[in-house]
N, CA, C and O atoms as a GROMACS GRO file, in nm:
protein
  600
    1UNK      N    1   1.356   1.675  -0.837
    1UNK     CA    2   1.229   1.669  -0.772
    1UNK      C    3   1.131   1.751  -0.853
    1UNK      O    4   1.160   1.865  -0.888
    2UNK      N    5   1.012   1.693  -0.885
    2UNK     CA    6   0.910   1.769  -0.956
    2UNK      C    7   0.800   1.804  -0.858
    2UNK      O    8   0.761   1.724  -0.774
    3UNK      N    9   0.751   1.926  -0.871
    3UNK     CA   10   0.648   1.975  -0.780
    3UNK      C   11   0.542   2.044  -0.861
    3UNK      O   12   0.573   2.118  -0.954
    4UNK      N   13   0.415   2.021  -0.827
    4UNK     CA   14   0.305   2.083  -0.899
    4UNK      C   15   0.210   2.149  -0.801
    4UNK      O   16   0.151   2.081  -0.717
    5UNK      N   17   0.194   2.282  -0.809
    5UNK     CA   18   0.097   2.348  -0.719
    5UNK      C   19  -0.045   2.315  -0.762
    5UNK      O   20  -0.073   2.299  -0.880
    6UNK      N   21  -0.133   2.307  -0.665
    6UNK     CA   22  -0.274   2.283  -0.691
    6UNK      C   23  -0.347   2.415  -0.676
    6UNK      O   24  -0.320   2.489  -0.581
    7UNK      N   25  -0.439   2.447  -0.765
    7UNK     CA   26  -0.508   2.576  -0.755
    7UNK      C   27  -0.605   2.580  -0.638
    7UNK      O   28  -0.724   2.554  -0.654
    8UNK      N   29  -0.553   2.612  -0.521
    8UNK     CA   30  -0.637   2.634  -0.403
    8UNK      C   31  -0.621   2.781  -0.369
    8UNK      O   32  -0.578   2.860  -0.454
    9UNK      N   33  -0.653   2.818  -0.247
    9UNK     CA   34  -0.634   2.958  -0.208
    9UNK      C   35  -0.488   2.995  -0.228
    9UNK      O   36  -0.400   2.913  -0.202
   10UNK      N   37  -0.459   3.117  -0.274
   10UNK     CA   38  -0.322   3.156  -0.305
   10UNK      C   39  -0.223   3.137  -0.190
   10UNK      O   40  -0.105   3.111  -0.215
   11UNK      N   41  -0.268   3.149  -0.065
   11UNK     CA   42  -0.176   3.136   0.047
   11UNK      C   43  -0.168   2.992   0.100
   11UNK      O   44  -0.097   2.967   0.198
   12UNK      N   45  -0.238   2.900   0.040
   12UNK     CA   46  -0.239   2.762   0.090
   12UNK      C   47  -0.212   2.662  -0.022
   12UNK      O   48  -0.298   2.580  -0.053
   13UNK      N   49  -0.095   2.668  -0.085
   13UNK     CA   50  -0.068   2.574  -0.193
   13UNK      C   51  -0.043   2.432  -0.143
   13UNK      O   52  -0.002   2.410  -0.029
   14UNK      N   53  -0.071   2.340  -0.231
   14UNK     CA   54  -0.039   2.199  -0.208
   14UNK      C   55   0.073   2.165  -0.304
   14UNK      O   56   0.067   2.200  -0.421
   15UNK      N   57   0.174   2.098  -0.255
   15UNK     CA   58   0.285   2.057  -0.340
   15UNK      C   59   0.288   1.904  -0.346
   15UNK      O   60   0.297   1.837  -0.244
   16UNK      N   61   0.281   1.853  -0.468
   16UNK     CA   62   0.293   1.709  -0.490
   16UNK      C   63   0.432   1.685  -0.546
   16UNK      O   64   0.475   1.755  -0.638
   17UNK      N   65   0.503   1.588  -0.492
   17UNK     CA   66   0.644   1.570  -0.527
   17UNK      C   67   0.674   1.427  -0.567
   17UNK      O   68   0.632   1.332  -0.501
   18UNK      N   69   0.748   1.413  -0.677
   18UNK     CA   70   0.807   1.286  -0.718
   18UNK      C   71   0.956   1.301  -0.696
   18UNK      O   72   1.019   1.389  -0.755
   19UNK      N   73   1.013   1.217  -0.613
   19UNK     CA   74   1.154   1.227  -0.575
   19UNK      C   75   1.240   1.158  -0.682
   19UNK      O   76   1.222   1.039  -0.707
   20UNK      N   77   1.332   1.231  -0.745
   20UNK     CA   78   1.410   1.174  -0.855
   20UNK      C   79   1.499   1.056  -0.815
   20UNK      O   80   1.528   0.972  -0.899
   21UNK      N   81   1.542   1.049  -0.690
   21UNK     CA   82   1.628   0.939  -0.647
   21UNK      C   83   1.553   0.811  -0.615
   21UNK      O   84   1.615   0.710  -0.583
   22UNK      N   85   1.420   0.815  -0.622
   22UNK     CA   86   1.338   0.696  -0.596
   22UNK      C   87   1.280   0.645  -0.727
   22UNK      O   88   1.289   0.712  -0.830
   23UNK      N   89   1.219   0.527  -0.723
   23UNK     CA   90   1.157   0.471  -0.841
   23UNK      C   91   1.048   0.565  -0.892
   23UNK      O   92   0.987   0.637  -0.813
   24UNK      N   93   1.023   0.568  -1.024
   24UNK     CA   94   0.915   0.652  -1.076
   24UNK      C   95   0.780   0.586  -1.045
   24UNK      O   96   0.753   0.477  -1.095
   25UNK      N   97   0.696   0.650  -0.965
   25UNK     CA   98   0.571   0.588  -0.926
   25UNK      C   99   0.472   0.580  -1.042
   25UNK      O  100   0.465   0.673  -1.124
   26UNK      N  101   0.395   0.471  -1.051
   26UNK     CA  102   0.299   0.456  -1.160
   26UNK      C  103   0.170   0.534  -1.134
   26UNK      O  104   0.069   0.477  -1.094
   27UNK      N  105   0.175   0.663  -1.157
   27UNK     CA  106   0.054   0.743  -1.149
   27UNK      C  107   0.026   0.811  -1.017
   27UNK      O  108  -0.083   0.864  -0.998
   28UNK      N  109   0.119   0.810  -0.925
   28UNK     CA  110   0.100   0.880  -0.799
   28UNK      C  111   0.227   0.953  -0.760
   28UNK      O  112   0.332   0.934  -0.822
   29UNK      N  113   0.219   1.037  -0.658
   29UNK     CA  114   0.334   1.113  -0.612
   29UNK      C  115   0.393   1.048  -0.486
   29UNK      O  116   0.323   0.976  -0.415
   30UNK      N  117   0.520   1.073  -0.459
   30UNK     CA  118   0.582   1.022  -0.337
   30UNK      C  119   0.537   1.099  -0.214
   30UNK      O  120   0.527   1.042  -0.105
   31UNK      N  121   0.509   1.228  -0.230
   31UNK     CA  122   0.471   1.311  -0.115
   31UNK      C  123   0.375   1.421  -0.158
   31UNK      O  124   0.377   1.466  -0.272
   32UNK      N  125   0.292   1.462  -0.064
   32UNK     CA  126   0.206   1.579  -0.083
   32UNK      C  127   0.217   1.662   0.043
   32UNK      O  128   0.198   1.612   0.154
   33UNK      N  129   0.249   1.790   0.025
   33UNK     CA  130   0.264   1.880   0.139
   33UNK      C  131   0.153   1.984   0.131
   33UNK      O  132   0.135   2.050   0.028
   34UNK      N  133   0.078   1.997   0.240
   34UNK     CA  134  -0.032   2.093   0.248
   34UNK      C  135   0.006   2.197   0.351
   34UNK      O  136   0.042   2.163   0.464
   35UNK      N  137  -0.003   2.324   0.314
   35UNK     CA  138   0.033   2.432   0.404
   35UNK      C  139  -0.059   2.435   0.526
   35UNK      O  140  -0.178   2.405   0.515
   36UNK      N  141  -0.005   2.472   0.640
   36UNK     CA  142  -0.084   2.486   0.763
   36UNK      C  143  -0.196   2.587   0.740
   36UNK      O  144  -0.177   2.687   0.670
   37UNK      N  145  -0.310   2.560   0.797
   37UNK     CA  146  -0.424   2.649   0.783
   37UNK      C  147  -0.517   2.612   0.669
   37UNK      O  148  -0.625   2.668   0.656
   38UNK      N  149  -0.475   2.517   0.586
   38UNK     CA  150  -0.559   2.471   0.476
   38UNK      C  151  -0.668   2.381   0.533
   38UNK      O  152  -0.643   2.299   0.621
   39UNK      N  153  -0.789   2.396   0.482
   39UNK     CA  154  -0.899   2.311   0.525
   39UNK      C  155  -0.887   2.176   0.457
   39UNK      O  156  -0.876   2.167   0.335
   40UNK      N  157  -0.888   2.070   0.538
   40UNK     CA  158  -0.880   1.934   0.486
   40UNK      C  159  -1.006   1.857   0.520
   40UNK      O  160  -1.068   1.880   0.624
   41UNK      N  161  -1.044   1.766   0.432
   41UNK     CA  162  -1.156   1.676   0.456
   41UNK      C  163  -1.100   1.534   0.463
   41UNK      O  164  -1.029   1.490   0.372
   42UNK      N  165  -1.132   1.465   0.569
   42UNK     CA  166  -1.092   1.326   0.587
   42UNK      C  167  -1.218   1.244   0.561
   42UNK      O  168  -1.306   1.235   0.646
   43UNK      N  169  -1.224   1.184   0.443
   43UNK     CA  170  -1.346   1.118   0.398
   43UNK      C  171  -1.354   0.974   0.448
   43UNK      O  172  -1.254   0.903   0.454
   44UNK      N  173  -1.476   0.934   0.484
   44UNK     CA  174  -1.502   0.794   0.517
   44UNK      C  175  -1.479   0.711   0.391
   44UNK      O  176  -1.479   0.764   0.280
   45UNK      N  177  -1.459   0.583   0.409
   45UNK     CA  178  -1.438   0.496   0.294
   45UNK      C  179  -1.555   0.501   0.198
   45UNK      O  180  -1.670   0.487   0.238
   46UNK      N  181  -1.524   0.520   0.071
   46UNK     CA  182  -1.626   0.518  -0.033
   46UNK      C  183  -1.645   0.373  -0.075
   46UNK      O  184  -1.548   0.301  -0.099
   47UNK      N  185  -1.771   0.331  -0.085
   47UNK     CA  186  -1.804   0.190  -0.110
   47UNK      C  187  -1.889   0.176  -0.236
   47UNK      O  188  -1.945   0.275  -0.283
   48UNK      N  189  -1.899   0.054  -0.292
   48UNK     CA  190  -1.972   0.034  -0.418
   48UNK      C  191  -2.122   0.009  -0.398
   48UNK      O  192  -2.176  -0.090  -0.447
   49UNK      N  193  -2.188   0.099  -0.326
   49UNK     CA  194  -2.333   0.087  -0.306
   49UNK      C  195  -2.402   0.200  -0.383
   49UNK      O  196  -2.349   0.311  -0.392
   50UNK      N  197  -2.521   0.171  -0.437
   50UNK     CA  198  -2.598   0.276  -0.503
   50UNK      C  199  -2.674   0.356  -0.398
   50UNK      O  200  -2.662   0.330  -0.279
   51UNK      N  201  -2.753   0.454  -0.443
   51UNK     CA  202  -2.823   0.544  -0.351
   51UNK      C  203  -2.924   0.470  -0.262
   51UNK      O  204  -2.962   0.521  -0.157
   52UNK      N  205  -2.967   0.350  -0.305
   52UNK     CA  206  -3.061   0.271  -0.225
   52UNK      C  207  -2.989   0.172  -0.134
   52UNK      O  208  -3.054   0.096  -0.062
   53UNK      N  209  -2.855   0.173  -0.135
   53UNK     CA  210  -2.779   0.083  -0.050
   53UNK      C  211  -2.756  -0.055  -0.109
   53UNK      O  212  -2.718  -0.148  -0.038
   54UNK      N  213  -2.780  -0.069  -0.240
   54UNK     CA  214  -2.758  -0.197  -0.308
   54UNK      C  215  -2.616  -0.205  -0.364
   54UNK      O  216  -2.563  -0.108  -0.416
   55UNK      N  217  -2.557  -0.324  -0.352
   55UNK     CA  218  -2.424  -0.346  -0.407
   55UNK      C  219  -2.427  -0.333  -0.559
   55UNK      O  220  -2.516  -0.387  -0.624
   56UNK      N  221  -2.331  -0.261  -0.614
   56UNK     CA  222  -2.316  -0.245  -0.758
   56UNK      C  223  -2.197  -0.330  -0.803
   56UNK      O  224  -2.092  -0.328  -0.738
   57UNK      N  225  -2.213  -0.405  -0.911
   57UNK     CA  226  -2.100  -0.479  -0.968
   57UNK      C  227  -2.063  -0.605  -0.891
   57UNK      O  228  -1.945  -0.628  -0.863
   58UNK      N  229  -2.161  -0.686  -0.858
   58UNK     CA  230  -2.131  -0.810  -0.784
   58UNK      C  231  -2.026  -0.893  -0.857
   58UNK      O  232  -2.038  -0.918  -0.977
   59UNK      N  233  -1.923  -0.934  -0.786
   59UNK     CA  234  -1.812  -1.014  -0.838
   59UNK      C  235  -1.732  -0.943  -0.947
   59UNK      O  236  -1.660  -1.009  -1.023
   60UNK      N  237  -1.741  -0.811  -0.957
   60UNK     CA  238  -1.673  -0.737  -1.062
   60UNK      C  239  -1.597  -0.618  -1.000
   60UNK      O  240  -1.654  -0.511  -0.982
   61UNK      N  241  -1.469  -0.638  -0.968
   61UNK     CA  242  -1.394  -0.530  -0.902
   61UNK      C  243  -1.380  -0.404  -0.987
   61UNK      O  244  -1.371  -0.294  -0.932
   62UNK      N  245  -1.378  -0.417  -1.118
   62UNK     CA  246  -1.366  -0.299  -1.204
   62UNK      C  247  -1.494  -0.215  -1.195
   62UNK      O  248  -1.487  -0.094  -1.176
   63UNK      N  249  -1.610  -0.279  -1.208
   63UNK     CA  250  -1.737  -0.207  -1.199
   63UNK      C  251  -1.753  -0.147  -1.059
   63UNK      O  252  -1.800  -0.034  -1.045
   64UNK      N  253  -1.715  -0.222  -0.957
   64UNK     CA  254  -1.723  -0.170  -0.820
   64UNK      C  255  -1.634  -0.046  -0.804
   64UNK      O  256  -1.673   0.050  -0.739
   65UNK      N  257  -1.516  -0.049  -0.862
   65UNK     CA  258  -1.425   0.065  -0.852
   65UNK      C  259  -1.486   0.188  -0.918
   65UNK      O  260  -1.474   0.299  -0.866
   66UNK      N  261  -1.550   0.170  -1.032
   66UNK     CA  262  -1.616   0.282  -1.099
   66UNK      C  263  -1.724   0.341  -1.009
   66UNK      O  264  -1.738   0.463  -1.002
   67UNK      N  265  -1.802   0.256  -0.941
   67UNK     CA  266  -1.907   0.305  -0.852
   67UNK      C  267  -1.846   0.375  -0.730
   67UNK      O  268  -1.896   0.479  -0.687
   68UNK      N  269  -1.739   0.318  -0.676
   68UNK     CA  270  -1.672   0.379  -0.560
   68UNK      C  271  -1.624   0.520  -0.595
   68UNK      O  272  -1.642   0.613  -0.517
   69UNK      N  273  -1.564   0.536  -0.711
   69UNK     CA  274  -1.514   0.667  -0.752
   69UNK      C  275  -1.630   0.764  -0.777
   69UNK      O  276  -1.621   0.881  -0.741
   70UNK      N  277  -1.737   0.716  -0.837
   70UNK     CA  278  -1.854   0.803  -0.858
   70UNK      C  279  -1.911   0.848  -0.723
   70UNK      O  280  -1.947   0.965  -0.707
   71UNK      N  281  -1.919   0.757  -0.626
   71UNK     CA  282  -1.968   0.793  -0.493
   71UNK      C  283  -1.874   0.891  -0.424
   71UNK      O  284  -1.918   0.986  -0.360
   72UNK      N  285  -1.745   0.867  -0.438
   72UNK     CA  286  -1.645   0.956  -0.379
   72UNK      C  287  -1.655   1.096  -0.440
   72UNK      O  288  -1.650   1.196  -0.369
   73UNK      N  289  -1.670   1.102  -0.570
   73UNK     CA  290  -1.684   1.230  -0.639
   73UNK      C  291  -1.807   1.306  -0.586
   73UNK      O  292  -1.799   1.426  -0.559
   74UNK      N  293  -1.917   1.237  -0.571
   74UNK     CA  294  -2.039   1.301  -0.519
   74UNK      C  295  -2.019   1.350  -0.375
   74UNK      O  296  -2.062   1.460  -0.341
   75UNK      N  297  -1.956   1.269  -0.292
   75UNK     CA  298  -1.933   1.308  -0.152
   75UNK      C  299  -1.841   1.429  -0.143
   75UNK      O  300  -1.866   1.520  -0.063
   76UNK      N  301  -1.736   1.432  -0.224
   76UNK     CA  302  -1.644   1.546  -0.223
   76UNK      C  303  -1.714   1.673  -0.270
   76UNK      O  304  -1.696   1.780  -0.210
   77UNK      N  305  -1.793   1.663  -0.374
   77UNK     CA  306  -1.865   1.781  -0.424
   77UNK      C  307  -1.963   1.834  -0.319
   77UNK      O  308  -1.987   1.955  -0.311
   78UNK      N  309  -2.020   1.743  -0.239
   78UNK     CA  310  -2.115   1.786  -0.136
   78UNK      C  311  -2.050   1.873  -0.029
   78UNK      O  312  -2.118   1.950   0.039
   79UNK      N  313  -1.918   1.862  -0.014
   79UNK     CA  314  -1.849   1.943   0.087
   79UNK      C  315  -1.768   2.056   0.025
   79UNK      O  316  -1.692   2.124   0.094
   80UNK      N  317  -1.784   2.077  -0.107
   80UNK     CA  318  -1.716   2.187  -0.174
   80UNK      C  319  -1.578   2.152  -0.225
   80UNK      O  320  -1.498   2.242  -0.252
   81UNK      N  321  -1.548   2.025  -0.241
   81UNK     CA  322  -1.419   1.982  -0.293
   81UNK      C  323  -1.442   1.902  -0.421
   81UNK      O  324  -1.552   1.902  -0.475
   82UNK      N  325  -1.339   1.835  -0.468
   82UNK     CA  326  -1.352   1.751  -0.587
   82UNK      C  327  -1.234   1.655  -0.595
   82UNK      O  328  -1.138   1.666  -0.519
   83UNK      N  329  -1.243   1.561  -0.689
   83UNK     CA  330  -1.139   1.458  -0.702
   83UNK      C  331  -1.001   1.518  -0.722
   83UNK      O  332  -0.903   1.465  -0.670
   84UNK      N  333  -0.990   1.628  -0.796
   84UNK     CA  334  -0.859   1.688  -0.822
   84UNK      C  335  -0.796   1.749  -0.697
   84UNK      O  336  -0.677   1.781  -0.698
   85UNK      N  337  -0.873   1.764  -0.589
   85UNK     CA  338  -0.821   1.822  -0.466
   85UNK      C  339  -0.773   1.715  -0.366
   85UNK      O  340  -0.728   1.749  -0.257
   86UNK      N  341  -0.783   1.588  -0.404
   86UNK     CA  342  -0.738   1.480  -0.316
   86UNK      C  343  -0.585   1.484  -0.306
   86UNK      O  344  -0.515   1.496  -0.406
   87UNK      N  345  -0.535   1.474  -0.182
   87UNK     CA  346  -0.390   1.475  -0.160
   87UNK      C  347  -0.338   1.340  -0.113
   87UNK      O  348  -0.217   1.316  -0.115
   88UNK      N  349  -0.428   1.250  -0.070
   88UNK     CA  350  -0.385   1.117  -0.026
   88UNK      C  351  -0.502   1.021  -0.039
   88UNK      O  352  -0.617   1.057  -0.012
   89UNK      N  353  -0.473   0.898  -0.081
   89UNK     CA  354  -0.577   0.796  -0.089
   89UNK      C  355  -0.522   0.660  -0.052
   89UNK      O  356  -0.402   0.633  -0.064
   90UNK      N  357  -0.613   0.575  -0.005
   90UNK     CA  358  -0.582   0.434   0.017
   90UNK      C  359  -0.690   0.354  -0.054
   90UNK      O  360  -0.809   0.376  -0.034
   91UNK      N  361  -0.646   0.261  -0.139
   91UNK     CA  362  -0.736   0.178  -0.218
   91UNK      C  363  -0.728   0.036  -0.163
   91UNK      O  364  -0.621  -0.027  -0.165
   92UNK      N  365  -0.840  -0.014  -0.115
   92UNK     CA  366  -0.848  -0.149  -0.059
   92UNK      C  367  -0.918  -0.239  -0.161
   92UNK      O  368  -1.024  -0.204  -0.212
   93UNK      N  369  -0.857  -0.354  -0.190
   93UNK     CA  370  -0.914  -0.448  -0.287
   93UNK      C  371  -0.913  -0.588  -0.224
   93UNK      O  372  -0.809  -0.634  -0.177
   94UNK      N  373  -1.028  -0.653  -0.225
   94UNK     CA  374  -1.033  -0.790  -0.175
   94UNK      C  375  -0.962  -0.878  -0.278
   94UNK      O  376  -1.004  -0.886  -0.393
   95UNK      N  377  -0.856  -0.943  -0.234
   95UNK     CA  378  -0.784  -1.033  -0.323
   95UNK      C  379  -0.636  -1.034  -0.293
   95UNK      O  380  -0.581  -0.942  -0.231
   96UNK      N  381  -0.572  -1.141  -0.338
   96UNK     CA  382  -0.428  -1.153  -0.320
   96UNK      C  383  -0.357  -1.176  -0.453
   96UNK      O  384  -0.240  -1.213  -0.455
   97UNK      N  385  -0.429  -1.155  -0.563
   97UNK     CA  386  -0.370  -1.170  -0.696
   97UNK      C  387  -0.332  -1.033  -0.751
   97UNK      O  388  -0.416  -0.944  -0.758
   98UNK      N  389  -0.207  -1.015  -0.790
   98UNK     CA  390  -0.166  -0.886  -0.844
   98UNK      C  391  -0.251  -0.840  -0.963
   98UNK      O  392  -0.271  -0.720  -0.981
   99UNK      N  393  -0.301  -0.933  -1.043
   99UNK     CA  394  -0.382  -0.896  -1.159
   99UNK      C  395  -0.509  -0.823  -1.121
   99UNK      O  396  -0.549  -0.728  -1.188
  100UNK      N  397  -0.575  -0.867  -1.013
  100UNK     CA  398  -0.697  -0.802  -0.967
  100UNK      C  399  -0.664  -0.661  -0.919
  100UNK      O  400  -0.734  -0.566  -0.954
  101UNK      N  401  -0.558  -0.648  -0.840
  101UNK     CA  402  -0.518  -0.516  -0.792
  101UNK      C  403  -0.482  -0.425  -0.910
  101UNK      O  404  -0.515  -0.307  -0.908
  102UNK      N  405  -0.414  -0.479  -1.010
  102UNK     CA  406  -0.376  -0.400  -1.128
  102UNK      C  407  -0.498  -0.351  -1.205
  102UNK      O  408  -0.498  -0.237  -1.251
  103UNK      N  409  -0.601  -0.433  -1.219
  103UNK     CA  410  -0.722  -0.391  -1.291
  103UNK      C  411  -0.791  -0.277  -1.216
  103UNK      O  412  -0.838  -0.181  -1.277
  104UNK      N  413  -0.796  -0.288  -1.084
  104UNK     CA  414  -0.855  -0.180  -1.004
  104UNK      C  415  -0.770  -0.054  -1.017
  104UNK      O  416  -0.824   0.055  -1.035
  105UNK      N  417  -0.638  -0.068  -1.008
  105UNK     CA  418  -0.549   0.047  -1.018
  105UNK      C  419  -0.564   0.116  -1.154
  105UNK      O  420  -0.559   0.239  -1.161
  106UNK      N  421  -0.584   0.039  -1.260
  106UNK     CA  422  -0.604   0.098  -1.393
  106UNK      C  423  -0.727   0.188  -1.394
  106UNK      O  424  -0.724   0.296  -1.455
  107UNK      N  425  -0.835   0.146  -1.328
  107UNK     CA  426  -0.956   0.228  -1.321
  107UNK      C  427  -0.928   0.355  -1.239
  107UNK      O  428  -0.970   0.464  -1.278
  108UNK      N  429  -0.859   0.340  -1.127
  108UNK     CA  430  -0.827   0.455  -1.043
  108UNK      C  431  -0.742   0.554  -1.122
  108UNK      O  432  -0.768   0.675  -1.119
  109UNK      N  433  -0.641   0.506  -1.192
  109UNK     CA  434  -0.552   0.595  -1.268
  109UNK      C  435  -0.625   0.666  -1.380
  109UNK      O  436  -0.594   0.782  -1.410
  110UNK      N  437  -0.723   0.601  -1.442
  110UNK     CA  438  -0.796   0.662  -1.553
  110UNK      C  439  -0.904   0.759  -1.506
  110UNK      O  440  -0.953   0.841  -1.584
  111UNK      N  441  -0.940   0.751  -1.380
  111UNK     CA  442  -1.045   0.838  -1.326
  111UNK      C  443  -0.990   0.977  -1.297
  111UNK      O  444  -0.870   1.000  -1.307
  112UNK      N  445  -1.077   1.067  -1.260
  112UNK     CA  446  -1.034   1.200  -1.220
  112UNK      C  447  -0.960   1.200  -1.088
  112UNK      O  448  -0.902   1.301  -1.049
  113UNK      N  449  -0.961   1.086  -1.017
  113UNK     CA  450  -0.894   1.078  -0.888
  113UNK      C  451  -0.743   1.094  -0.902
  113UNK      O  452  -0.682   1.168  -0.825
  114UNK      N  453  -0.682   1.026  -0.996
  114UNK     CA  454  -0.537   1.037  -1.015
  114UNK      C  455  -0.498   1.098  -1.149
  114UNK      O  456  -0.386   1.147  -1.164
  115UNK      N  457  -0.588   1.097  -1.244
  115UNK     CA  458  -0.551   1.140  -1.379
  115UNK      C  459  -0.511   1.286  -1.386
  115UNK      O  460  -0.414   1.321  -1.454
  116UNK      N  461  -0.584   1.373  -1.315
  116UNK     CA  462  -0.556   1.516  -1.325
  116UNK      C  463  -0.432   1.558  -1.247
  116UNK      O  464  -0.345   1.626  -1.301
  117UNK      N  465  -0.424   1.517  -1.122
  117UNK     CA  466  -0.311   1.556  -1.036
  117UNK      C  467  -0.275   1.438  -0.947
  117UNK      O  468  -0.340   1.415  -0.845
  118UNK      N  469  -0.173   1.363  -0.983
  118UNK     CA  470  -0.134   1.251  -0.898
  118UNK      C  471  -0.103   1.295  -0.755
  118UNK      O  472  -0.044   1.400  -0.733
  119UNK      N  473  -0.145   1.214  -0.661
  119UNK     CA  474  -0.123   1.242  -0.519
  119UNK      C  475  -0.062   1.118  -0.455
  119UNK      O  476  -0.034   1.021  -0.525
  120UNK      N  477  -0.043   1.120  -0.325
  120UNK     CA  478   0.008   1.001  -0.258
  120UNK      C  479  -0.102   0.898  -0.252
  120UNK      O  480  -0.218   0.932  -0.228
  121UNK      N  481  -0.067   0.772  -0.275
  121UNK     CA  482  -0.169   0.667  -0.274
  121UNK      C  483  -0.106   0.535  -0.235
  121UNK      O  484   0.011   0.509  -0.263
  122UNK      N  485  -0.187   0.451  -0.170
  122UNK     CA  486  -0.145   0.316  -0.134
  122UNK      C  487  -0.252   0.220  -0.183
  122UNK      O  488  -0.371   0.245  -0.164
  123UNK      N  489  -0.210   0.112  -0.246
  123UNK     CA  490  -0.298   0.007  -0.298
  123UNK      C  491  -0.275  -0.118  -0.214
  123UNK      O  492  -0.162  -0.168  -0.206
  124UNK      N  493  -0.382  -0.169  -0.153
  124UNK     CA  494  -0.370  -0.284  -0.063
  124UNK      C  495  -0.462  -0.398  -0.103
  124UNK      O  496  -0.578  -0.374  -0.138
  125UNK      N  497  -0.413  -0.520  -0.096
  125UNK     CA  498  -0.497  -0.638  -0.108
  125UNK      C  499  -0.537  -0.680   0.032
  125UNK      O  500  -0.452  -0.693   0.120
  126UNK      N  501  -0.668  -0.702   0.053
  126UNK     CA  502  -0.720  -0.738   0.184
  126UNK      C  503  -0.808  -0.863   0.172
  126UNK      O  504  -0.844  -0.903   0.061
  127UNK      N  505  -0.842  -0.923   0.284
  127UNK     CA  506  -0.923  -1.045   0.280
  127UNK      C  507  -1.073  -1.019   0.280
  127UNK      O  508  -1.149  -1.097   0.222
  128UNK      N  509  -1.117  -0.911   0.344
  128UNK     CA  510  -1.262  -0.884   0.350
  128UNK      C  511  -1.285  -0.735   0.376
  128UNK      O  512  -1.203  -0.668   0.439
  129UNK      N  513  -1.398  -0.685   0.325
  129UNK     CA  514  -1.441  -0.548   0.352
  129UNK      C  515  -1.579  -0.554   0.417
  129UNK      O  516  -1.635  -0.662   0.432
  130UNK      N  517  -1.633  -0.440   0.454
  130UNK     CA  518  -1.748  -0.434   0.543
  130UNK      C  519  -1.883  -0.482   0.494
  130UNK      O  520  -1.963  -0.529   0.574
  131UNK      N  521  -1.911  -0.471   0.364
  131UNK     CA  522  -2.042  -0.511   0.313
  131UNK      C  523  -2.033  -0.646   0.241
  131UNK      O  524  -1.932  -0.674   0.177
  132UNK      N  525  -2.136  -0.729   0.250
  132UNK     CA  526  -2.134  -0.857   0.178
  132UNK      C  527  -2.113  -0.834   0.028
  132UNK      O  528  -2.186  -0.756  -0.034
  133UNK      N  529  -2.016  -0.901  -0.029
  133UNK     CA  530  -1.987  -0.889  -0.171
  133UNK      C  531  -1.900  -0.772  -0.209
  133UNK      O  532  -1.863  -0.758  -0.326
  134UNK      N  533  -1.866  -0.687  -0.114
  134UNK     CA  534  -1.784  -0.570  -0.143
  134UNK      C  535  -1.641  -0.612  -0.174
  134UNK      O  536  -1.581  -0.690  -0.100
  135UNK      N  537  -1.587  -0.560  -0.285
  135UNK     CA  538  -1.451  -0.594  -0.327
  135UNK      C  539  -1.356  -0.475  -0.325
  135UNK      O  540  -1.234  -0.494  -0.328
  136UNK      N  541  -1.410  -0.351  -0.320
  136UNK     CA  542  -1.327  -0.231  -0.330
  136UNK      C  543  -1.377  -0.124  -0.234
  136UNK      O  544  -1.497  -0.107  -0.215
  137UNK      N  545  -1.283  -0.051  -0.175
  137UNK     CA  546  -1.314   0.066  -0.094
  137UNK      C  547  -1.198   0.164  -0.107
  137UNK      O  548  -1.082   0.123  -0.115
  138UNK      N  549  -1.230   0.293  -0.109
  138UNK     CA  550  -1.126   0.395  -0.120
  138UNK      C  551  -1.150   0.501  -0.014
  138UNK      O  552  -1.260   0.554  -0.001
  139UNK      N  553  -1.045   0.533   0.064
  139UNK     CA  554  -1.049   0.644   0.158
  139UNK      C  555  -0.957   0.754   0.106
  139UNK      O  556  -0.855   0.725   0.043
  140UNK      N  557  -0.994   0.880   0.132
  140UNK     CA  558  -0.912   0.990   0.084
  140UNK      C  559  -0.907   1.102   0.186
  140UNK      O  560  -0.992   1.114   0.274
  141UNK      N  561  -0.805   1.185   0.170
  141UNK     CA  562  -0.794   1.315   0.235
  141UNK      C  563  -0.788   1.417   0.122
  141UNK      O  564  -0.710   1.402   0.028
  142UNK      N  565  -0.873   1.522   0.132
  142UNK     CA  566  -0.880   1.620   0.024
  142UNK      C  567  -0.876   1.761   0.081
  142UNK      O  568  -0.917   1.785   0.195
  143UNK      N  569  -0.825   1.853   0.001
  143UNK     CA  570  -0.829   1.994   0.034
  143UNK      C  571  -0.970   2.045   0.004
  143UNK      O  572  -1.030   2.010  -0.098
  144UNK      N  573  -1.022   2.127   0.094
  144UNK     CA  574  -1.149   2.197   0.068
  144UNK      C  575  -1.109   2.342   0.041
  144UNK      O  576  -1.071   2.414   0.133
  145UNK      N  577  -1.118   2.384  -0.084
  145UNK     CA  578  -1.070   2.518  -0.120
  145UNK      C  579  -1.139   2.628  -0.039
  145UNK      O  580  -1.254   2.615   0.001
  146UNK      N  581  -1.065   2.736  -0.016
  146UNK     CA  582  -1.118   2.851   0.056
  146UNK      C  583  -1.245   2.898  -0.012
  146UNK      O  584  -1.253   2.904  -0.135
  147UNK      N  585  -1.344   2.932   0.069
  147UNK     CA  586  -1.470   2.979   0.016
  147UNK      C  587  -1.572   2.872  -0.010
  147UNK      O  588  -1.689   2.903  -0.035
  148UNK      N  589  -1.531   2.744  -0.005
  148UNK     CA  590  -1.625   2.636  -0.026
  148UNK      C  591  -1.705   2.613   0.100
  148UNK      O  592  -1.653   2.624   0.210
  149UNK      N  593  -1.832   2.580   0.083
  149UNK     CA  594  -1.915   2.545   0.198
  149UNK      C  595  -1.895   2.399   0.232
  149UNK      O  596  -1.912   2.312   0.146
  150UNK      N  597  -1.859   2.371   0.355
  150UNK     CA  598  -1.842   2.231   0.396
  150UNK      C  599  -1.921   2.207   0.523
  150UNK      O  600  -1.920   2.096   0.576
   0.00000   0.00000   0.00000
């Protein structure tokens, strides 16, 4: 079992674990354990809209994923957290073709969301999301380090 502590408050470590008896996950951990008393943020789904509410990347799931991650990064920073503090995510992609999901996953893996510290994650193909033309949405749970204003 491999475990990596996340630099949060010294008394509230997060442990991300890859279980050796299970398949090696492609860029995520099997489990994340957060100590009791740690401040957590449960973020609303991040969507591919710009600051004016316009869809970014029409018909382009890769471009939409980049916008979703940029929006998520901004939202996390606004509460005193960041992408590296995410302990769980769910990635929703409109489509039923593995290739589309794989292209989105490649963007997620290359971003600061999973690249720095893999966490638990689920990738789902869905039929529709909330905004017209929306192809990608990501929800996360993140640690808000001690001393951060949220």
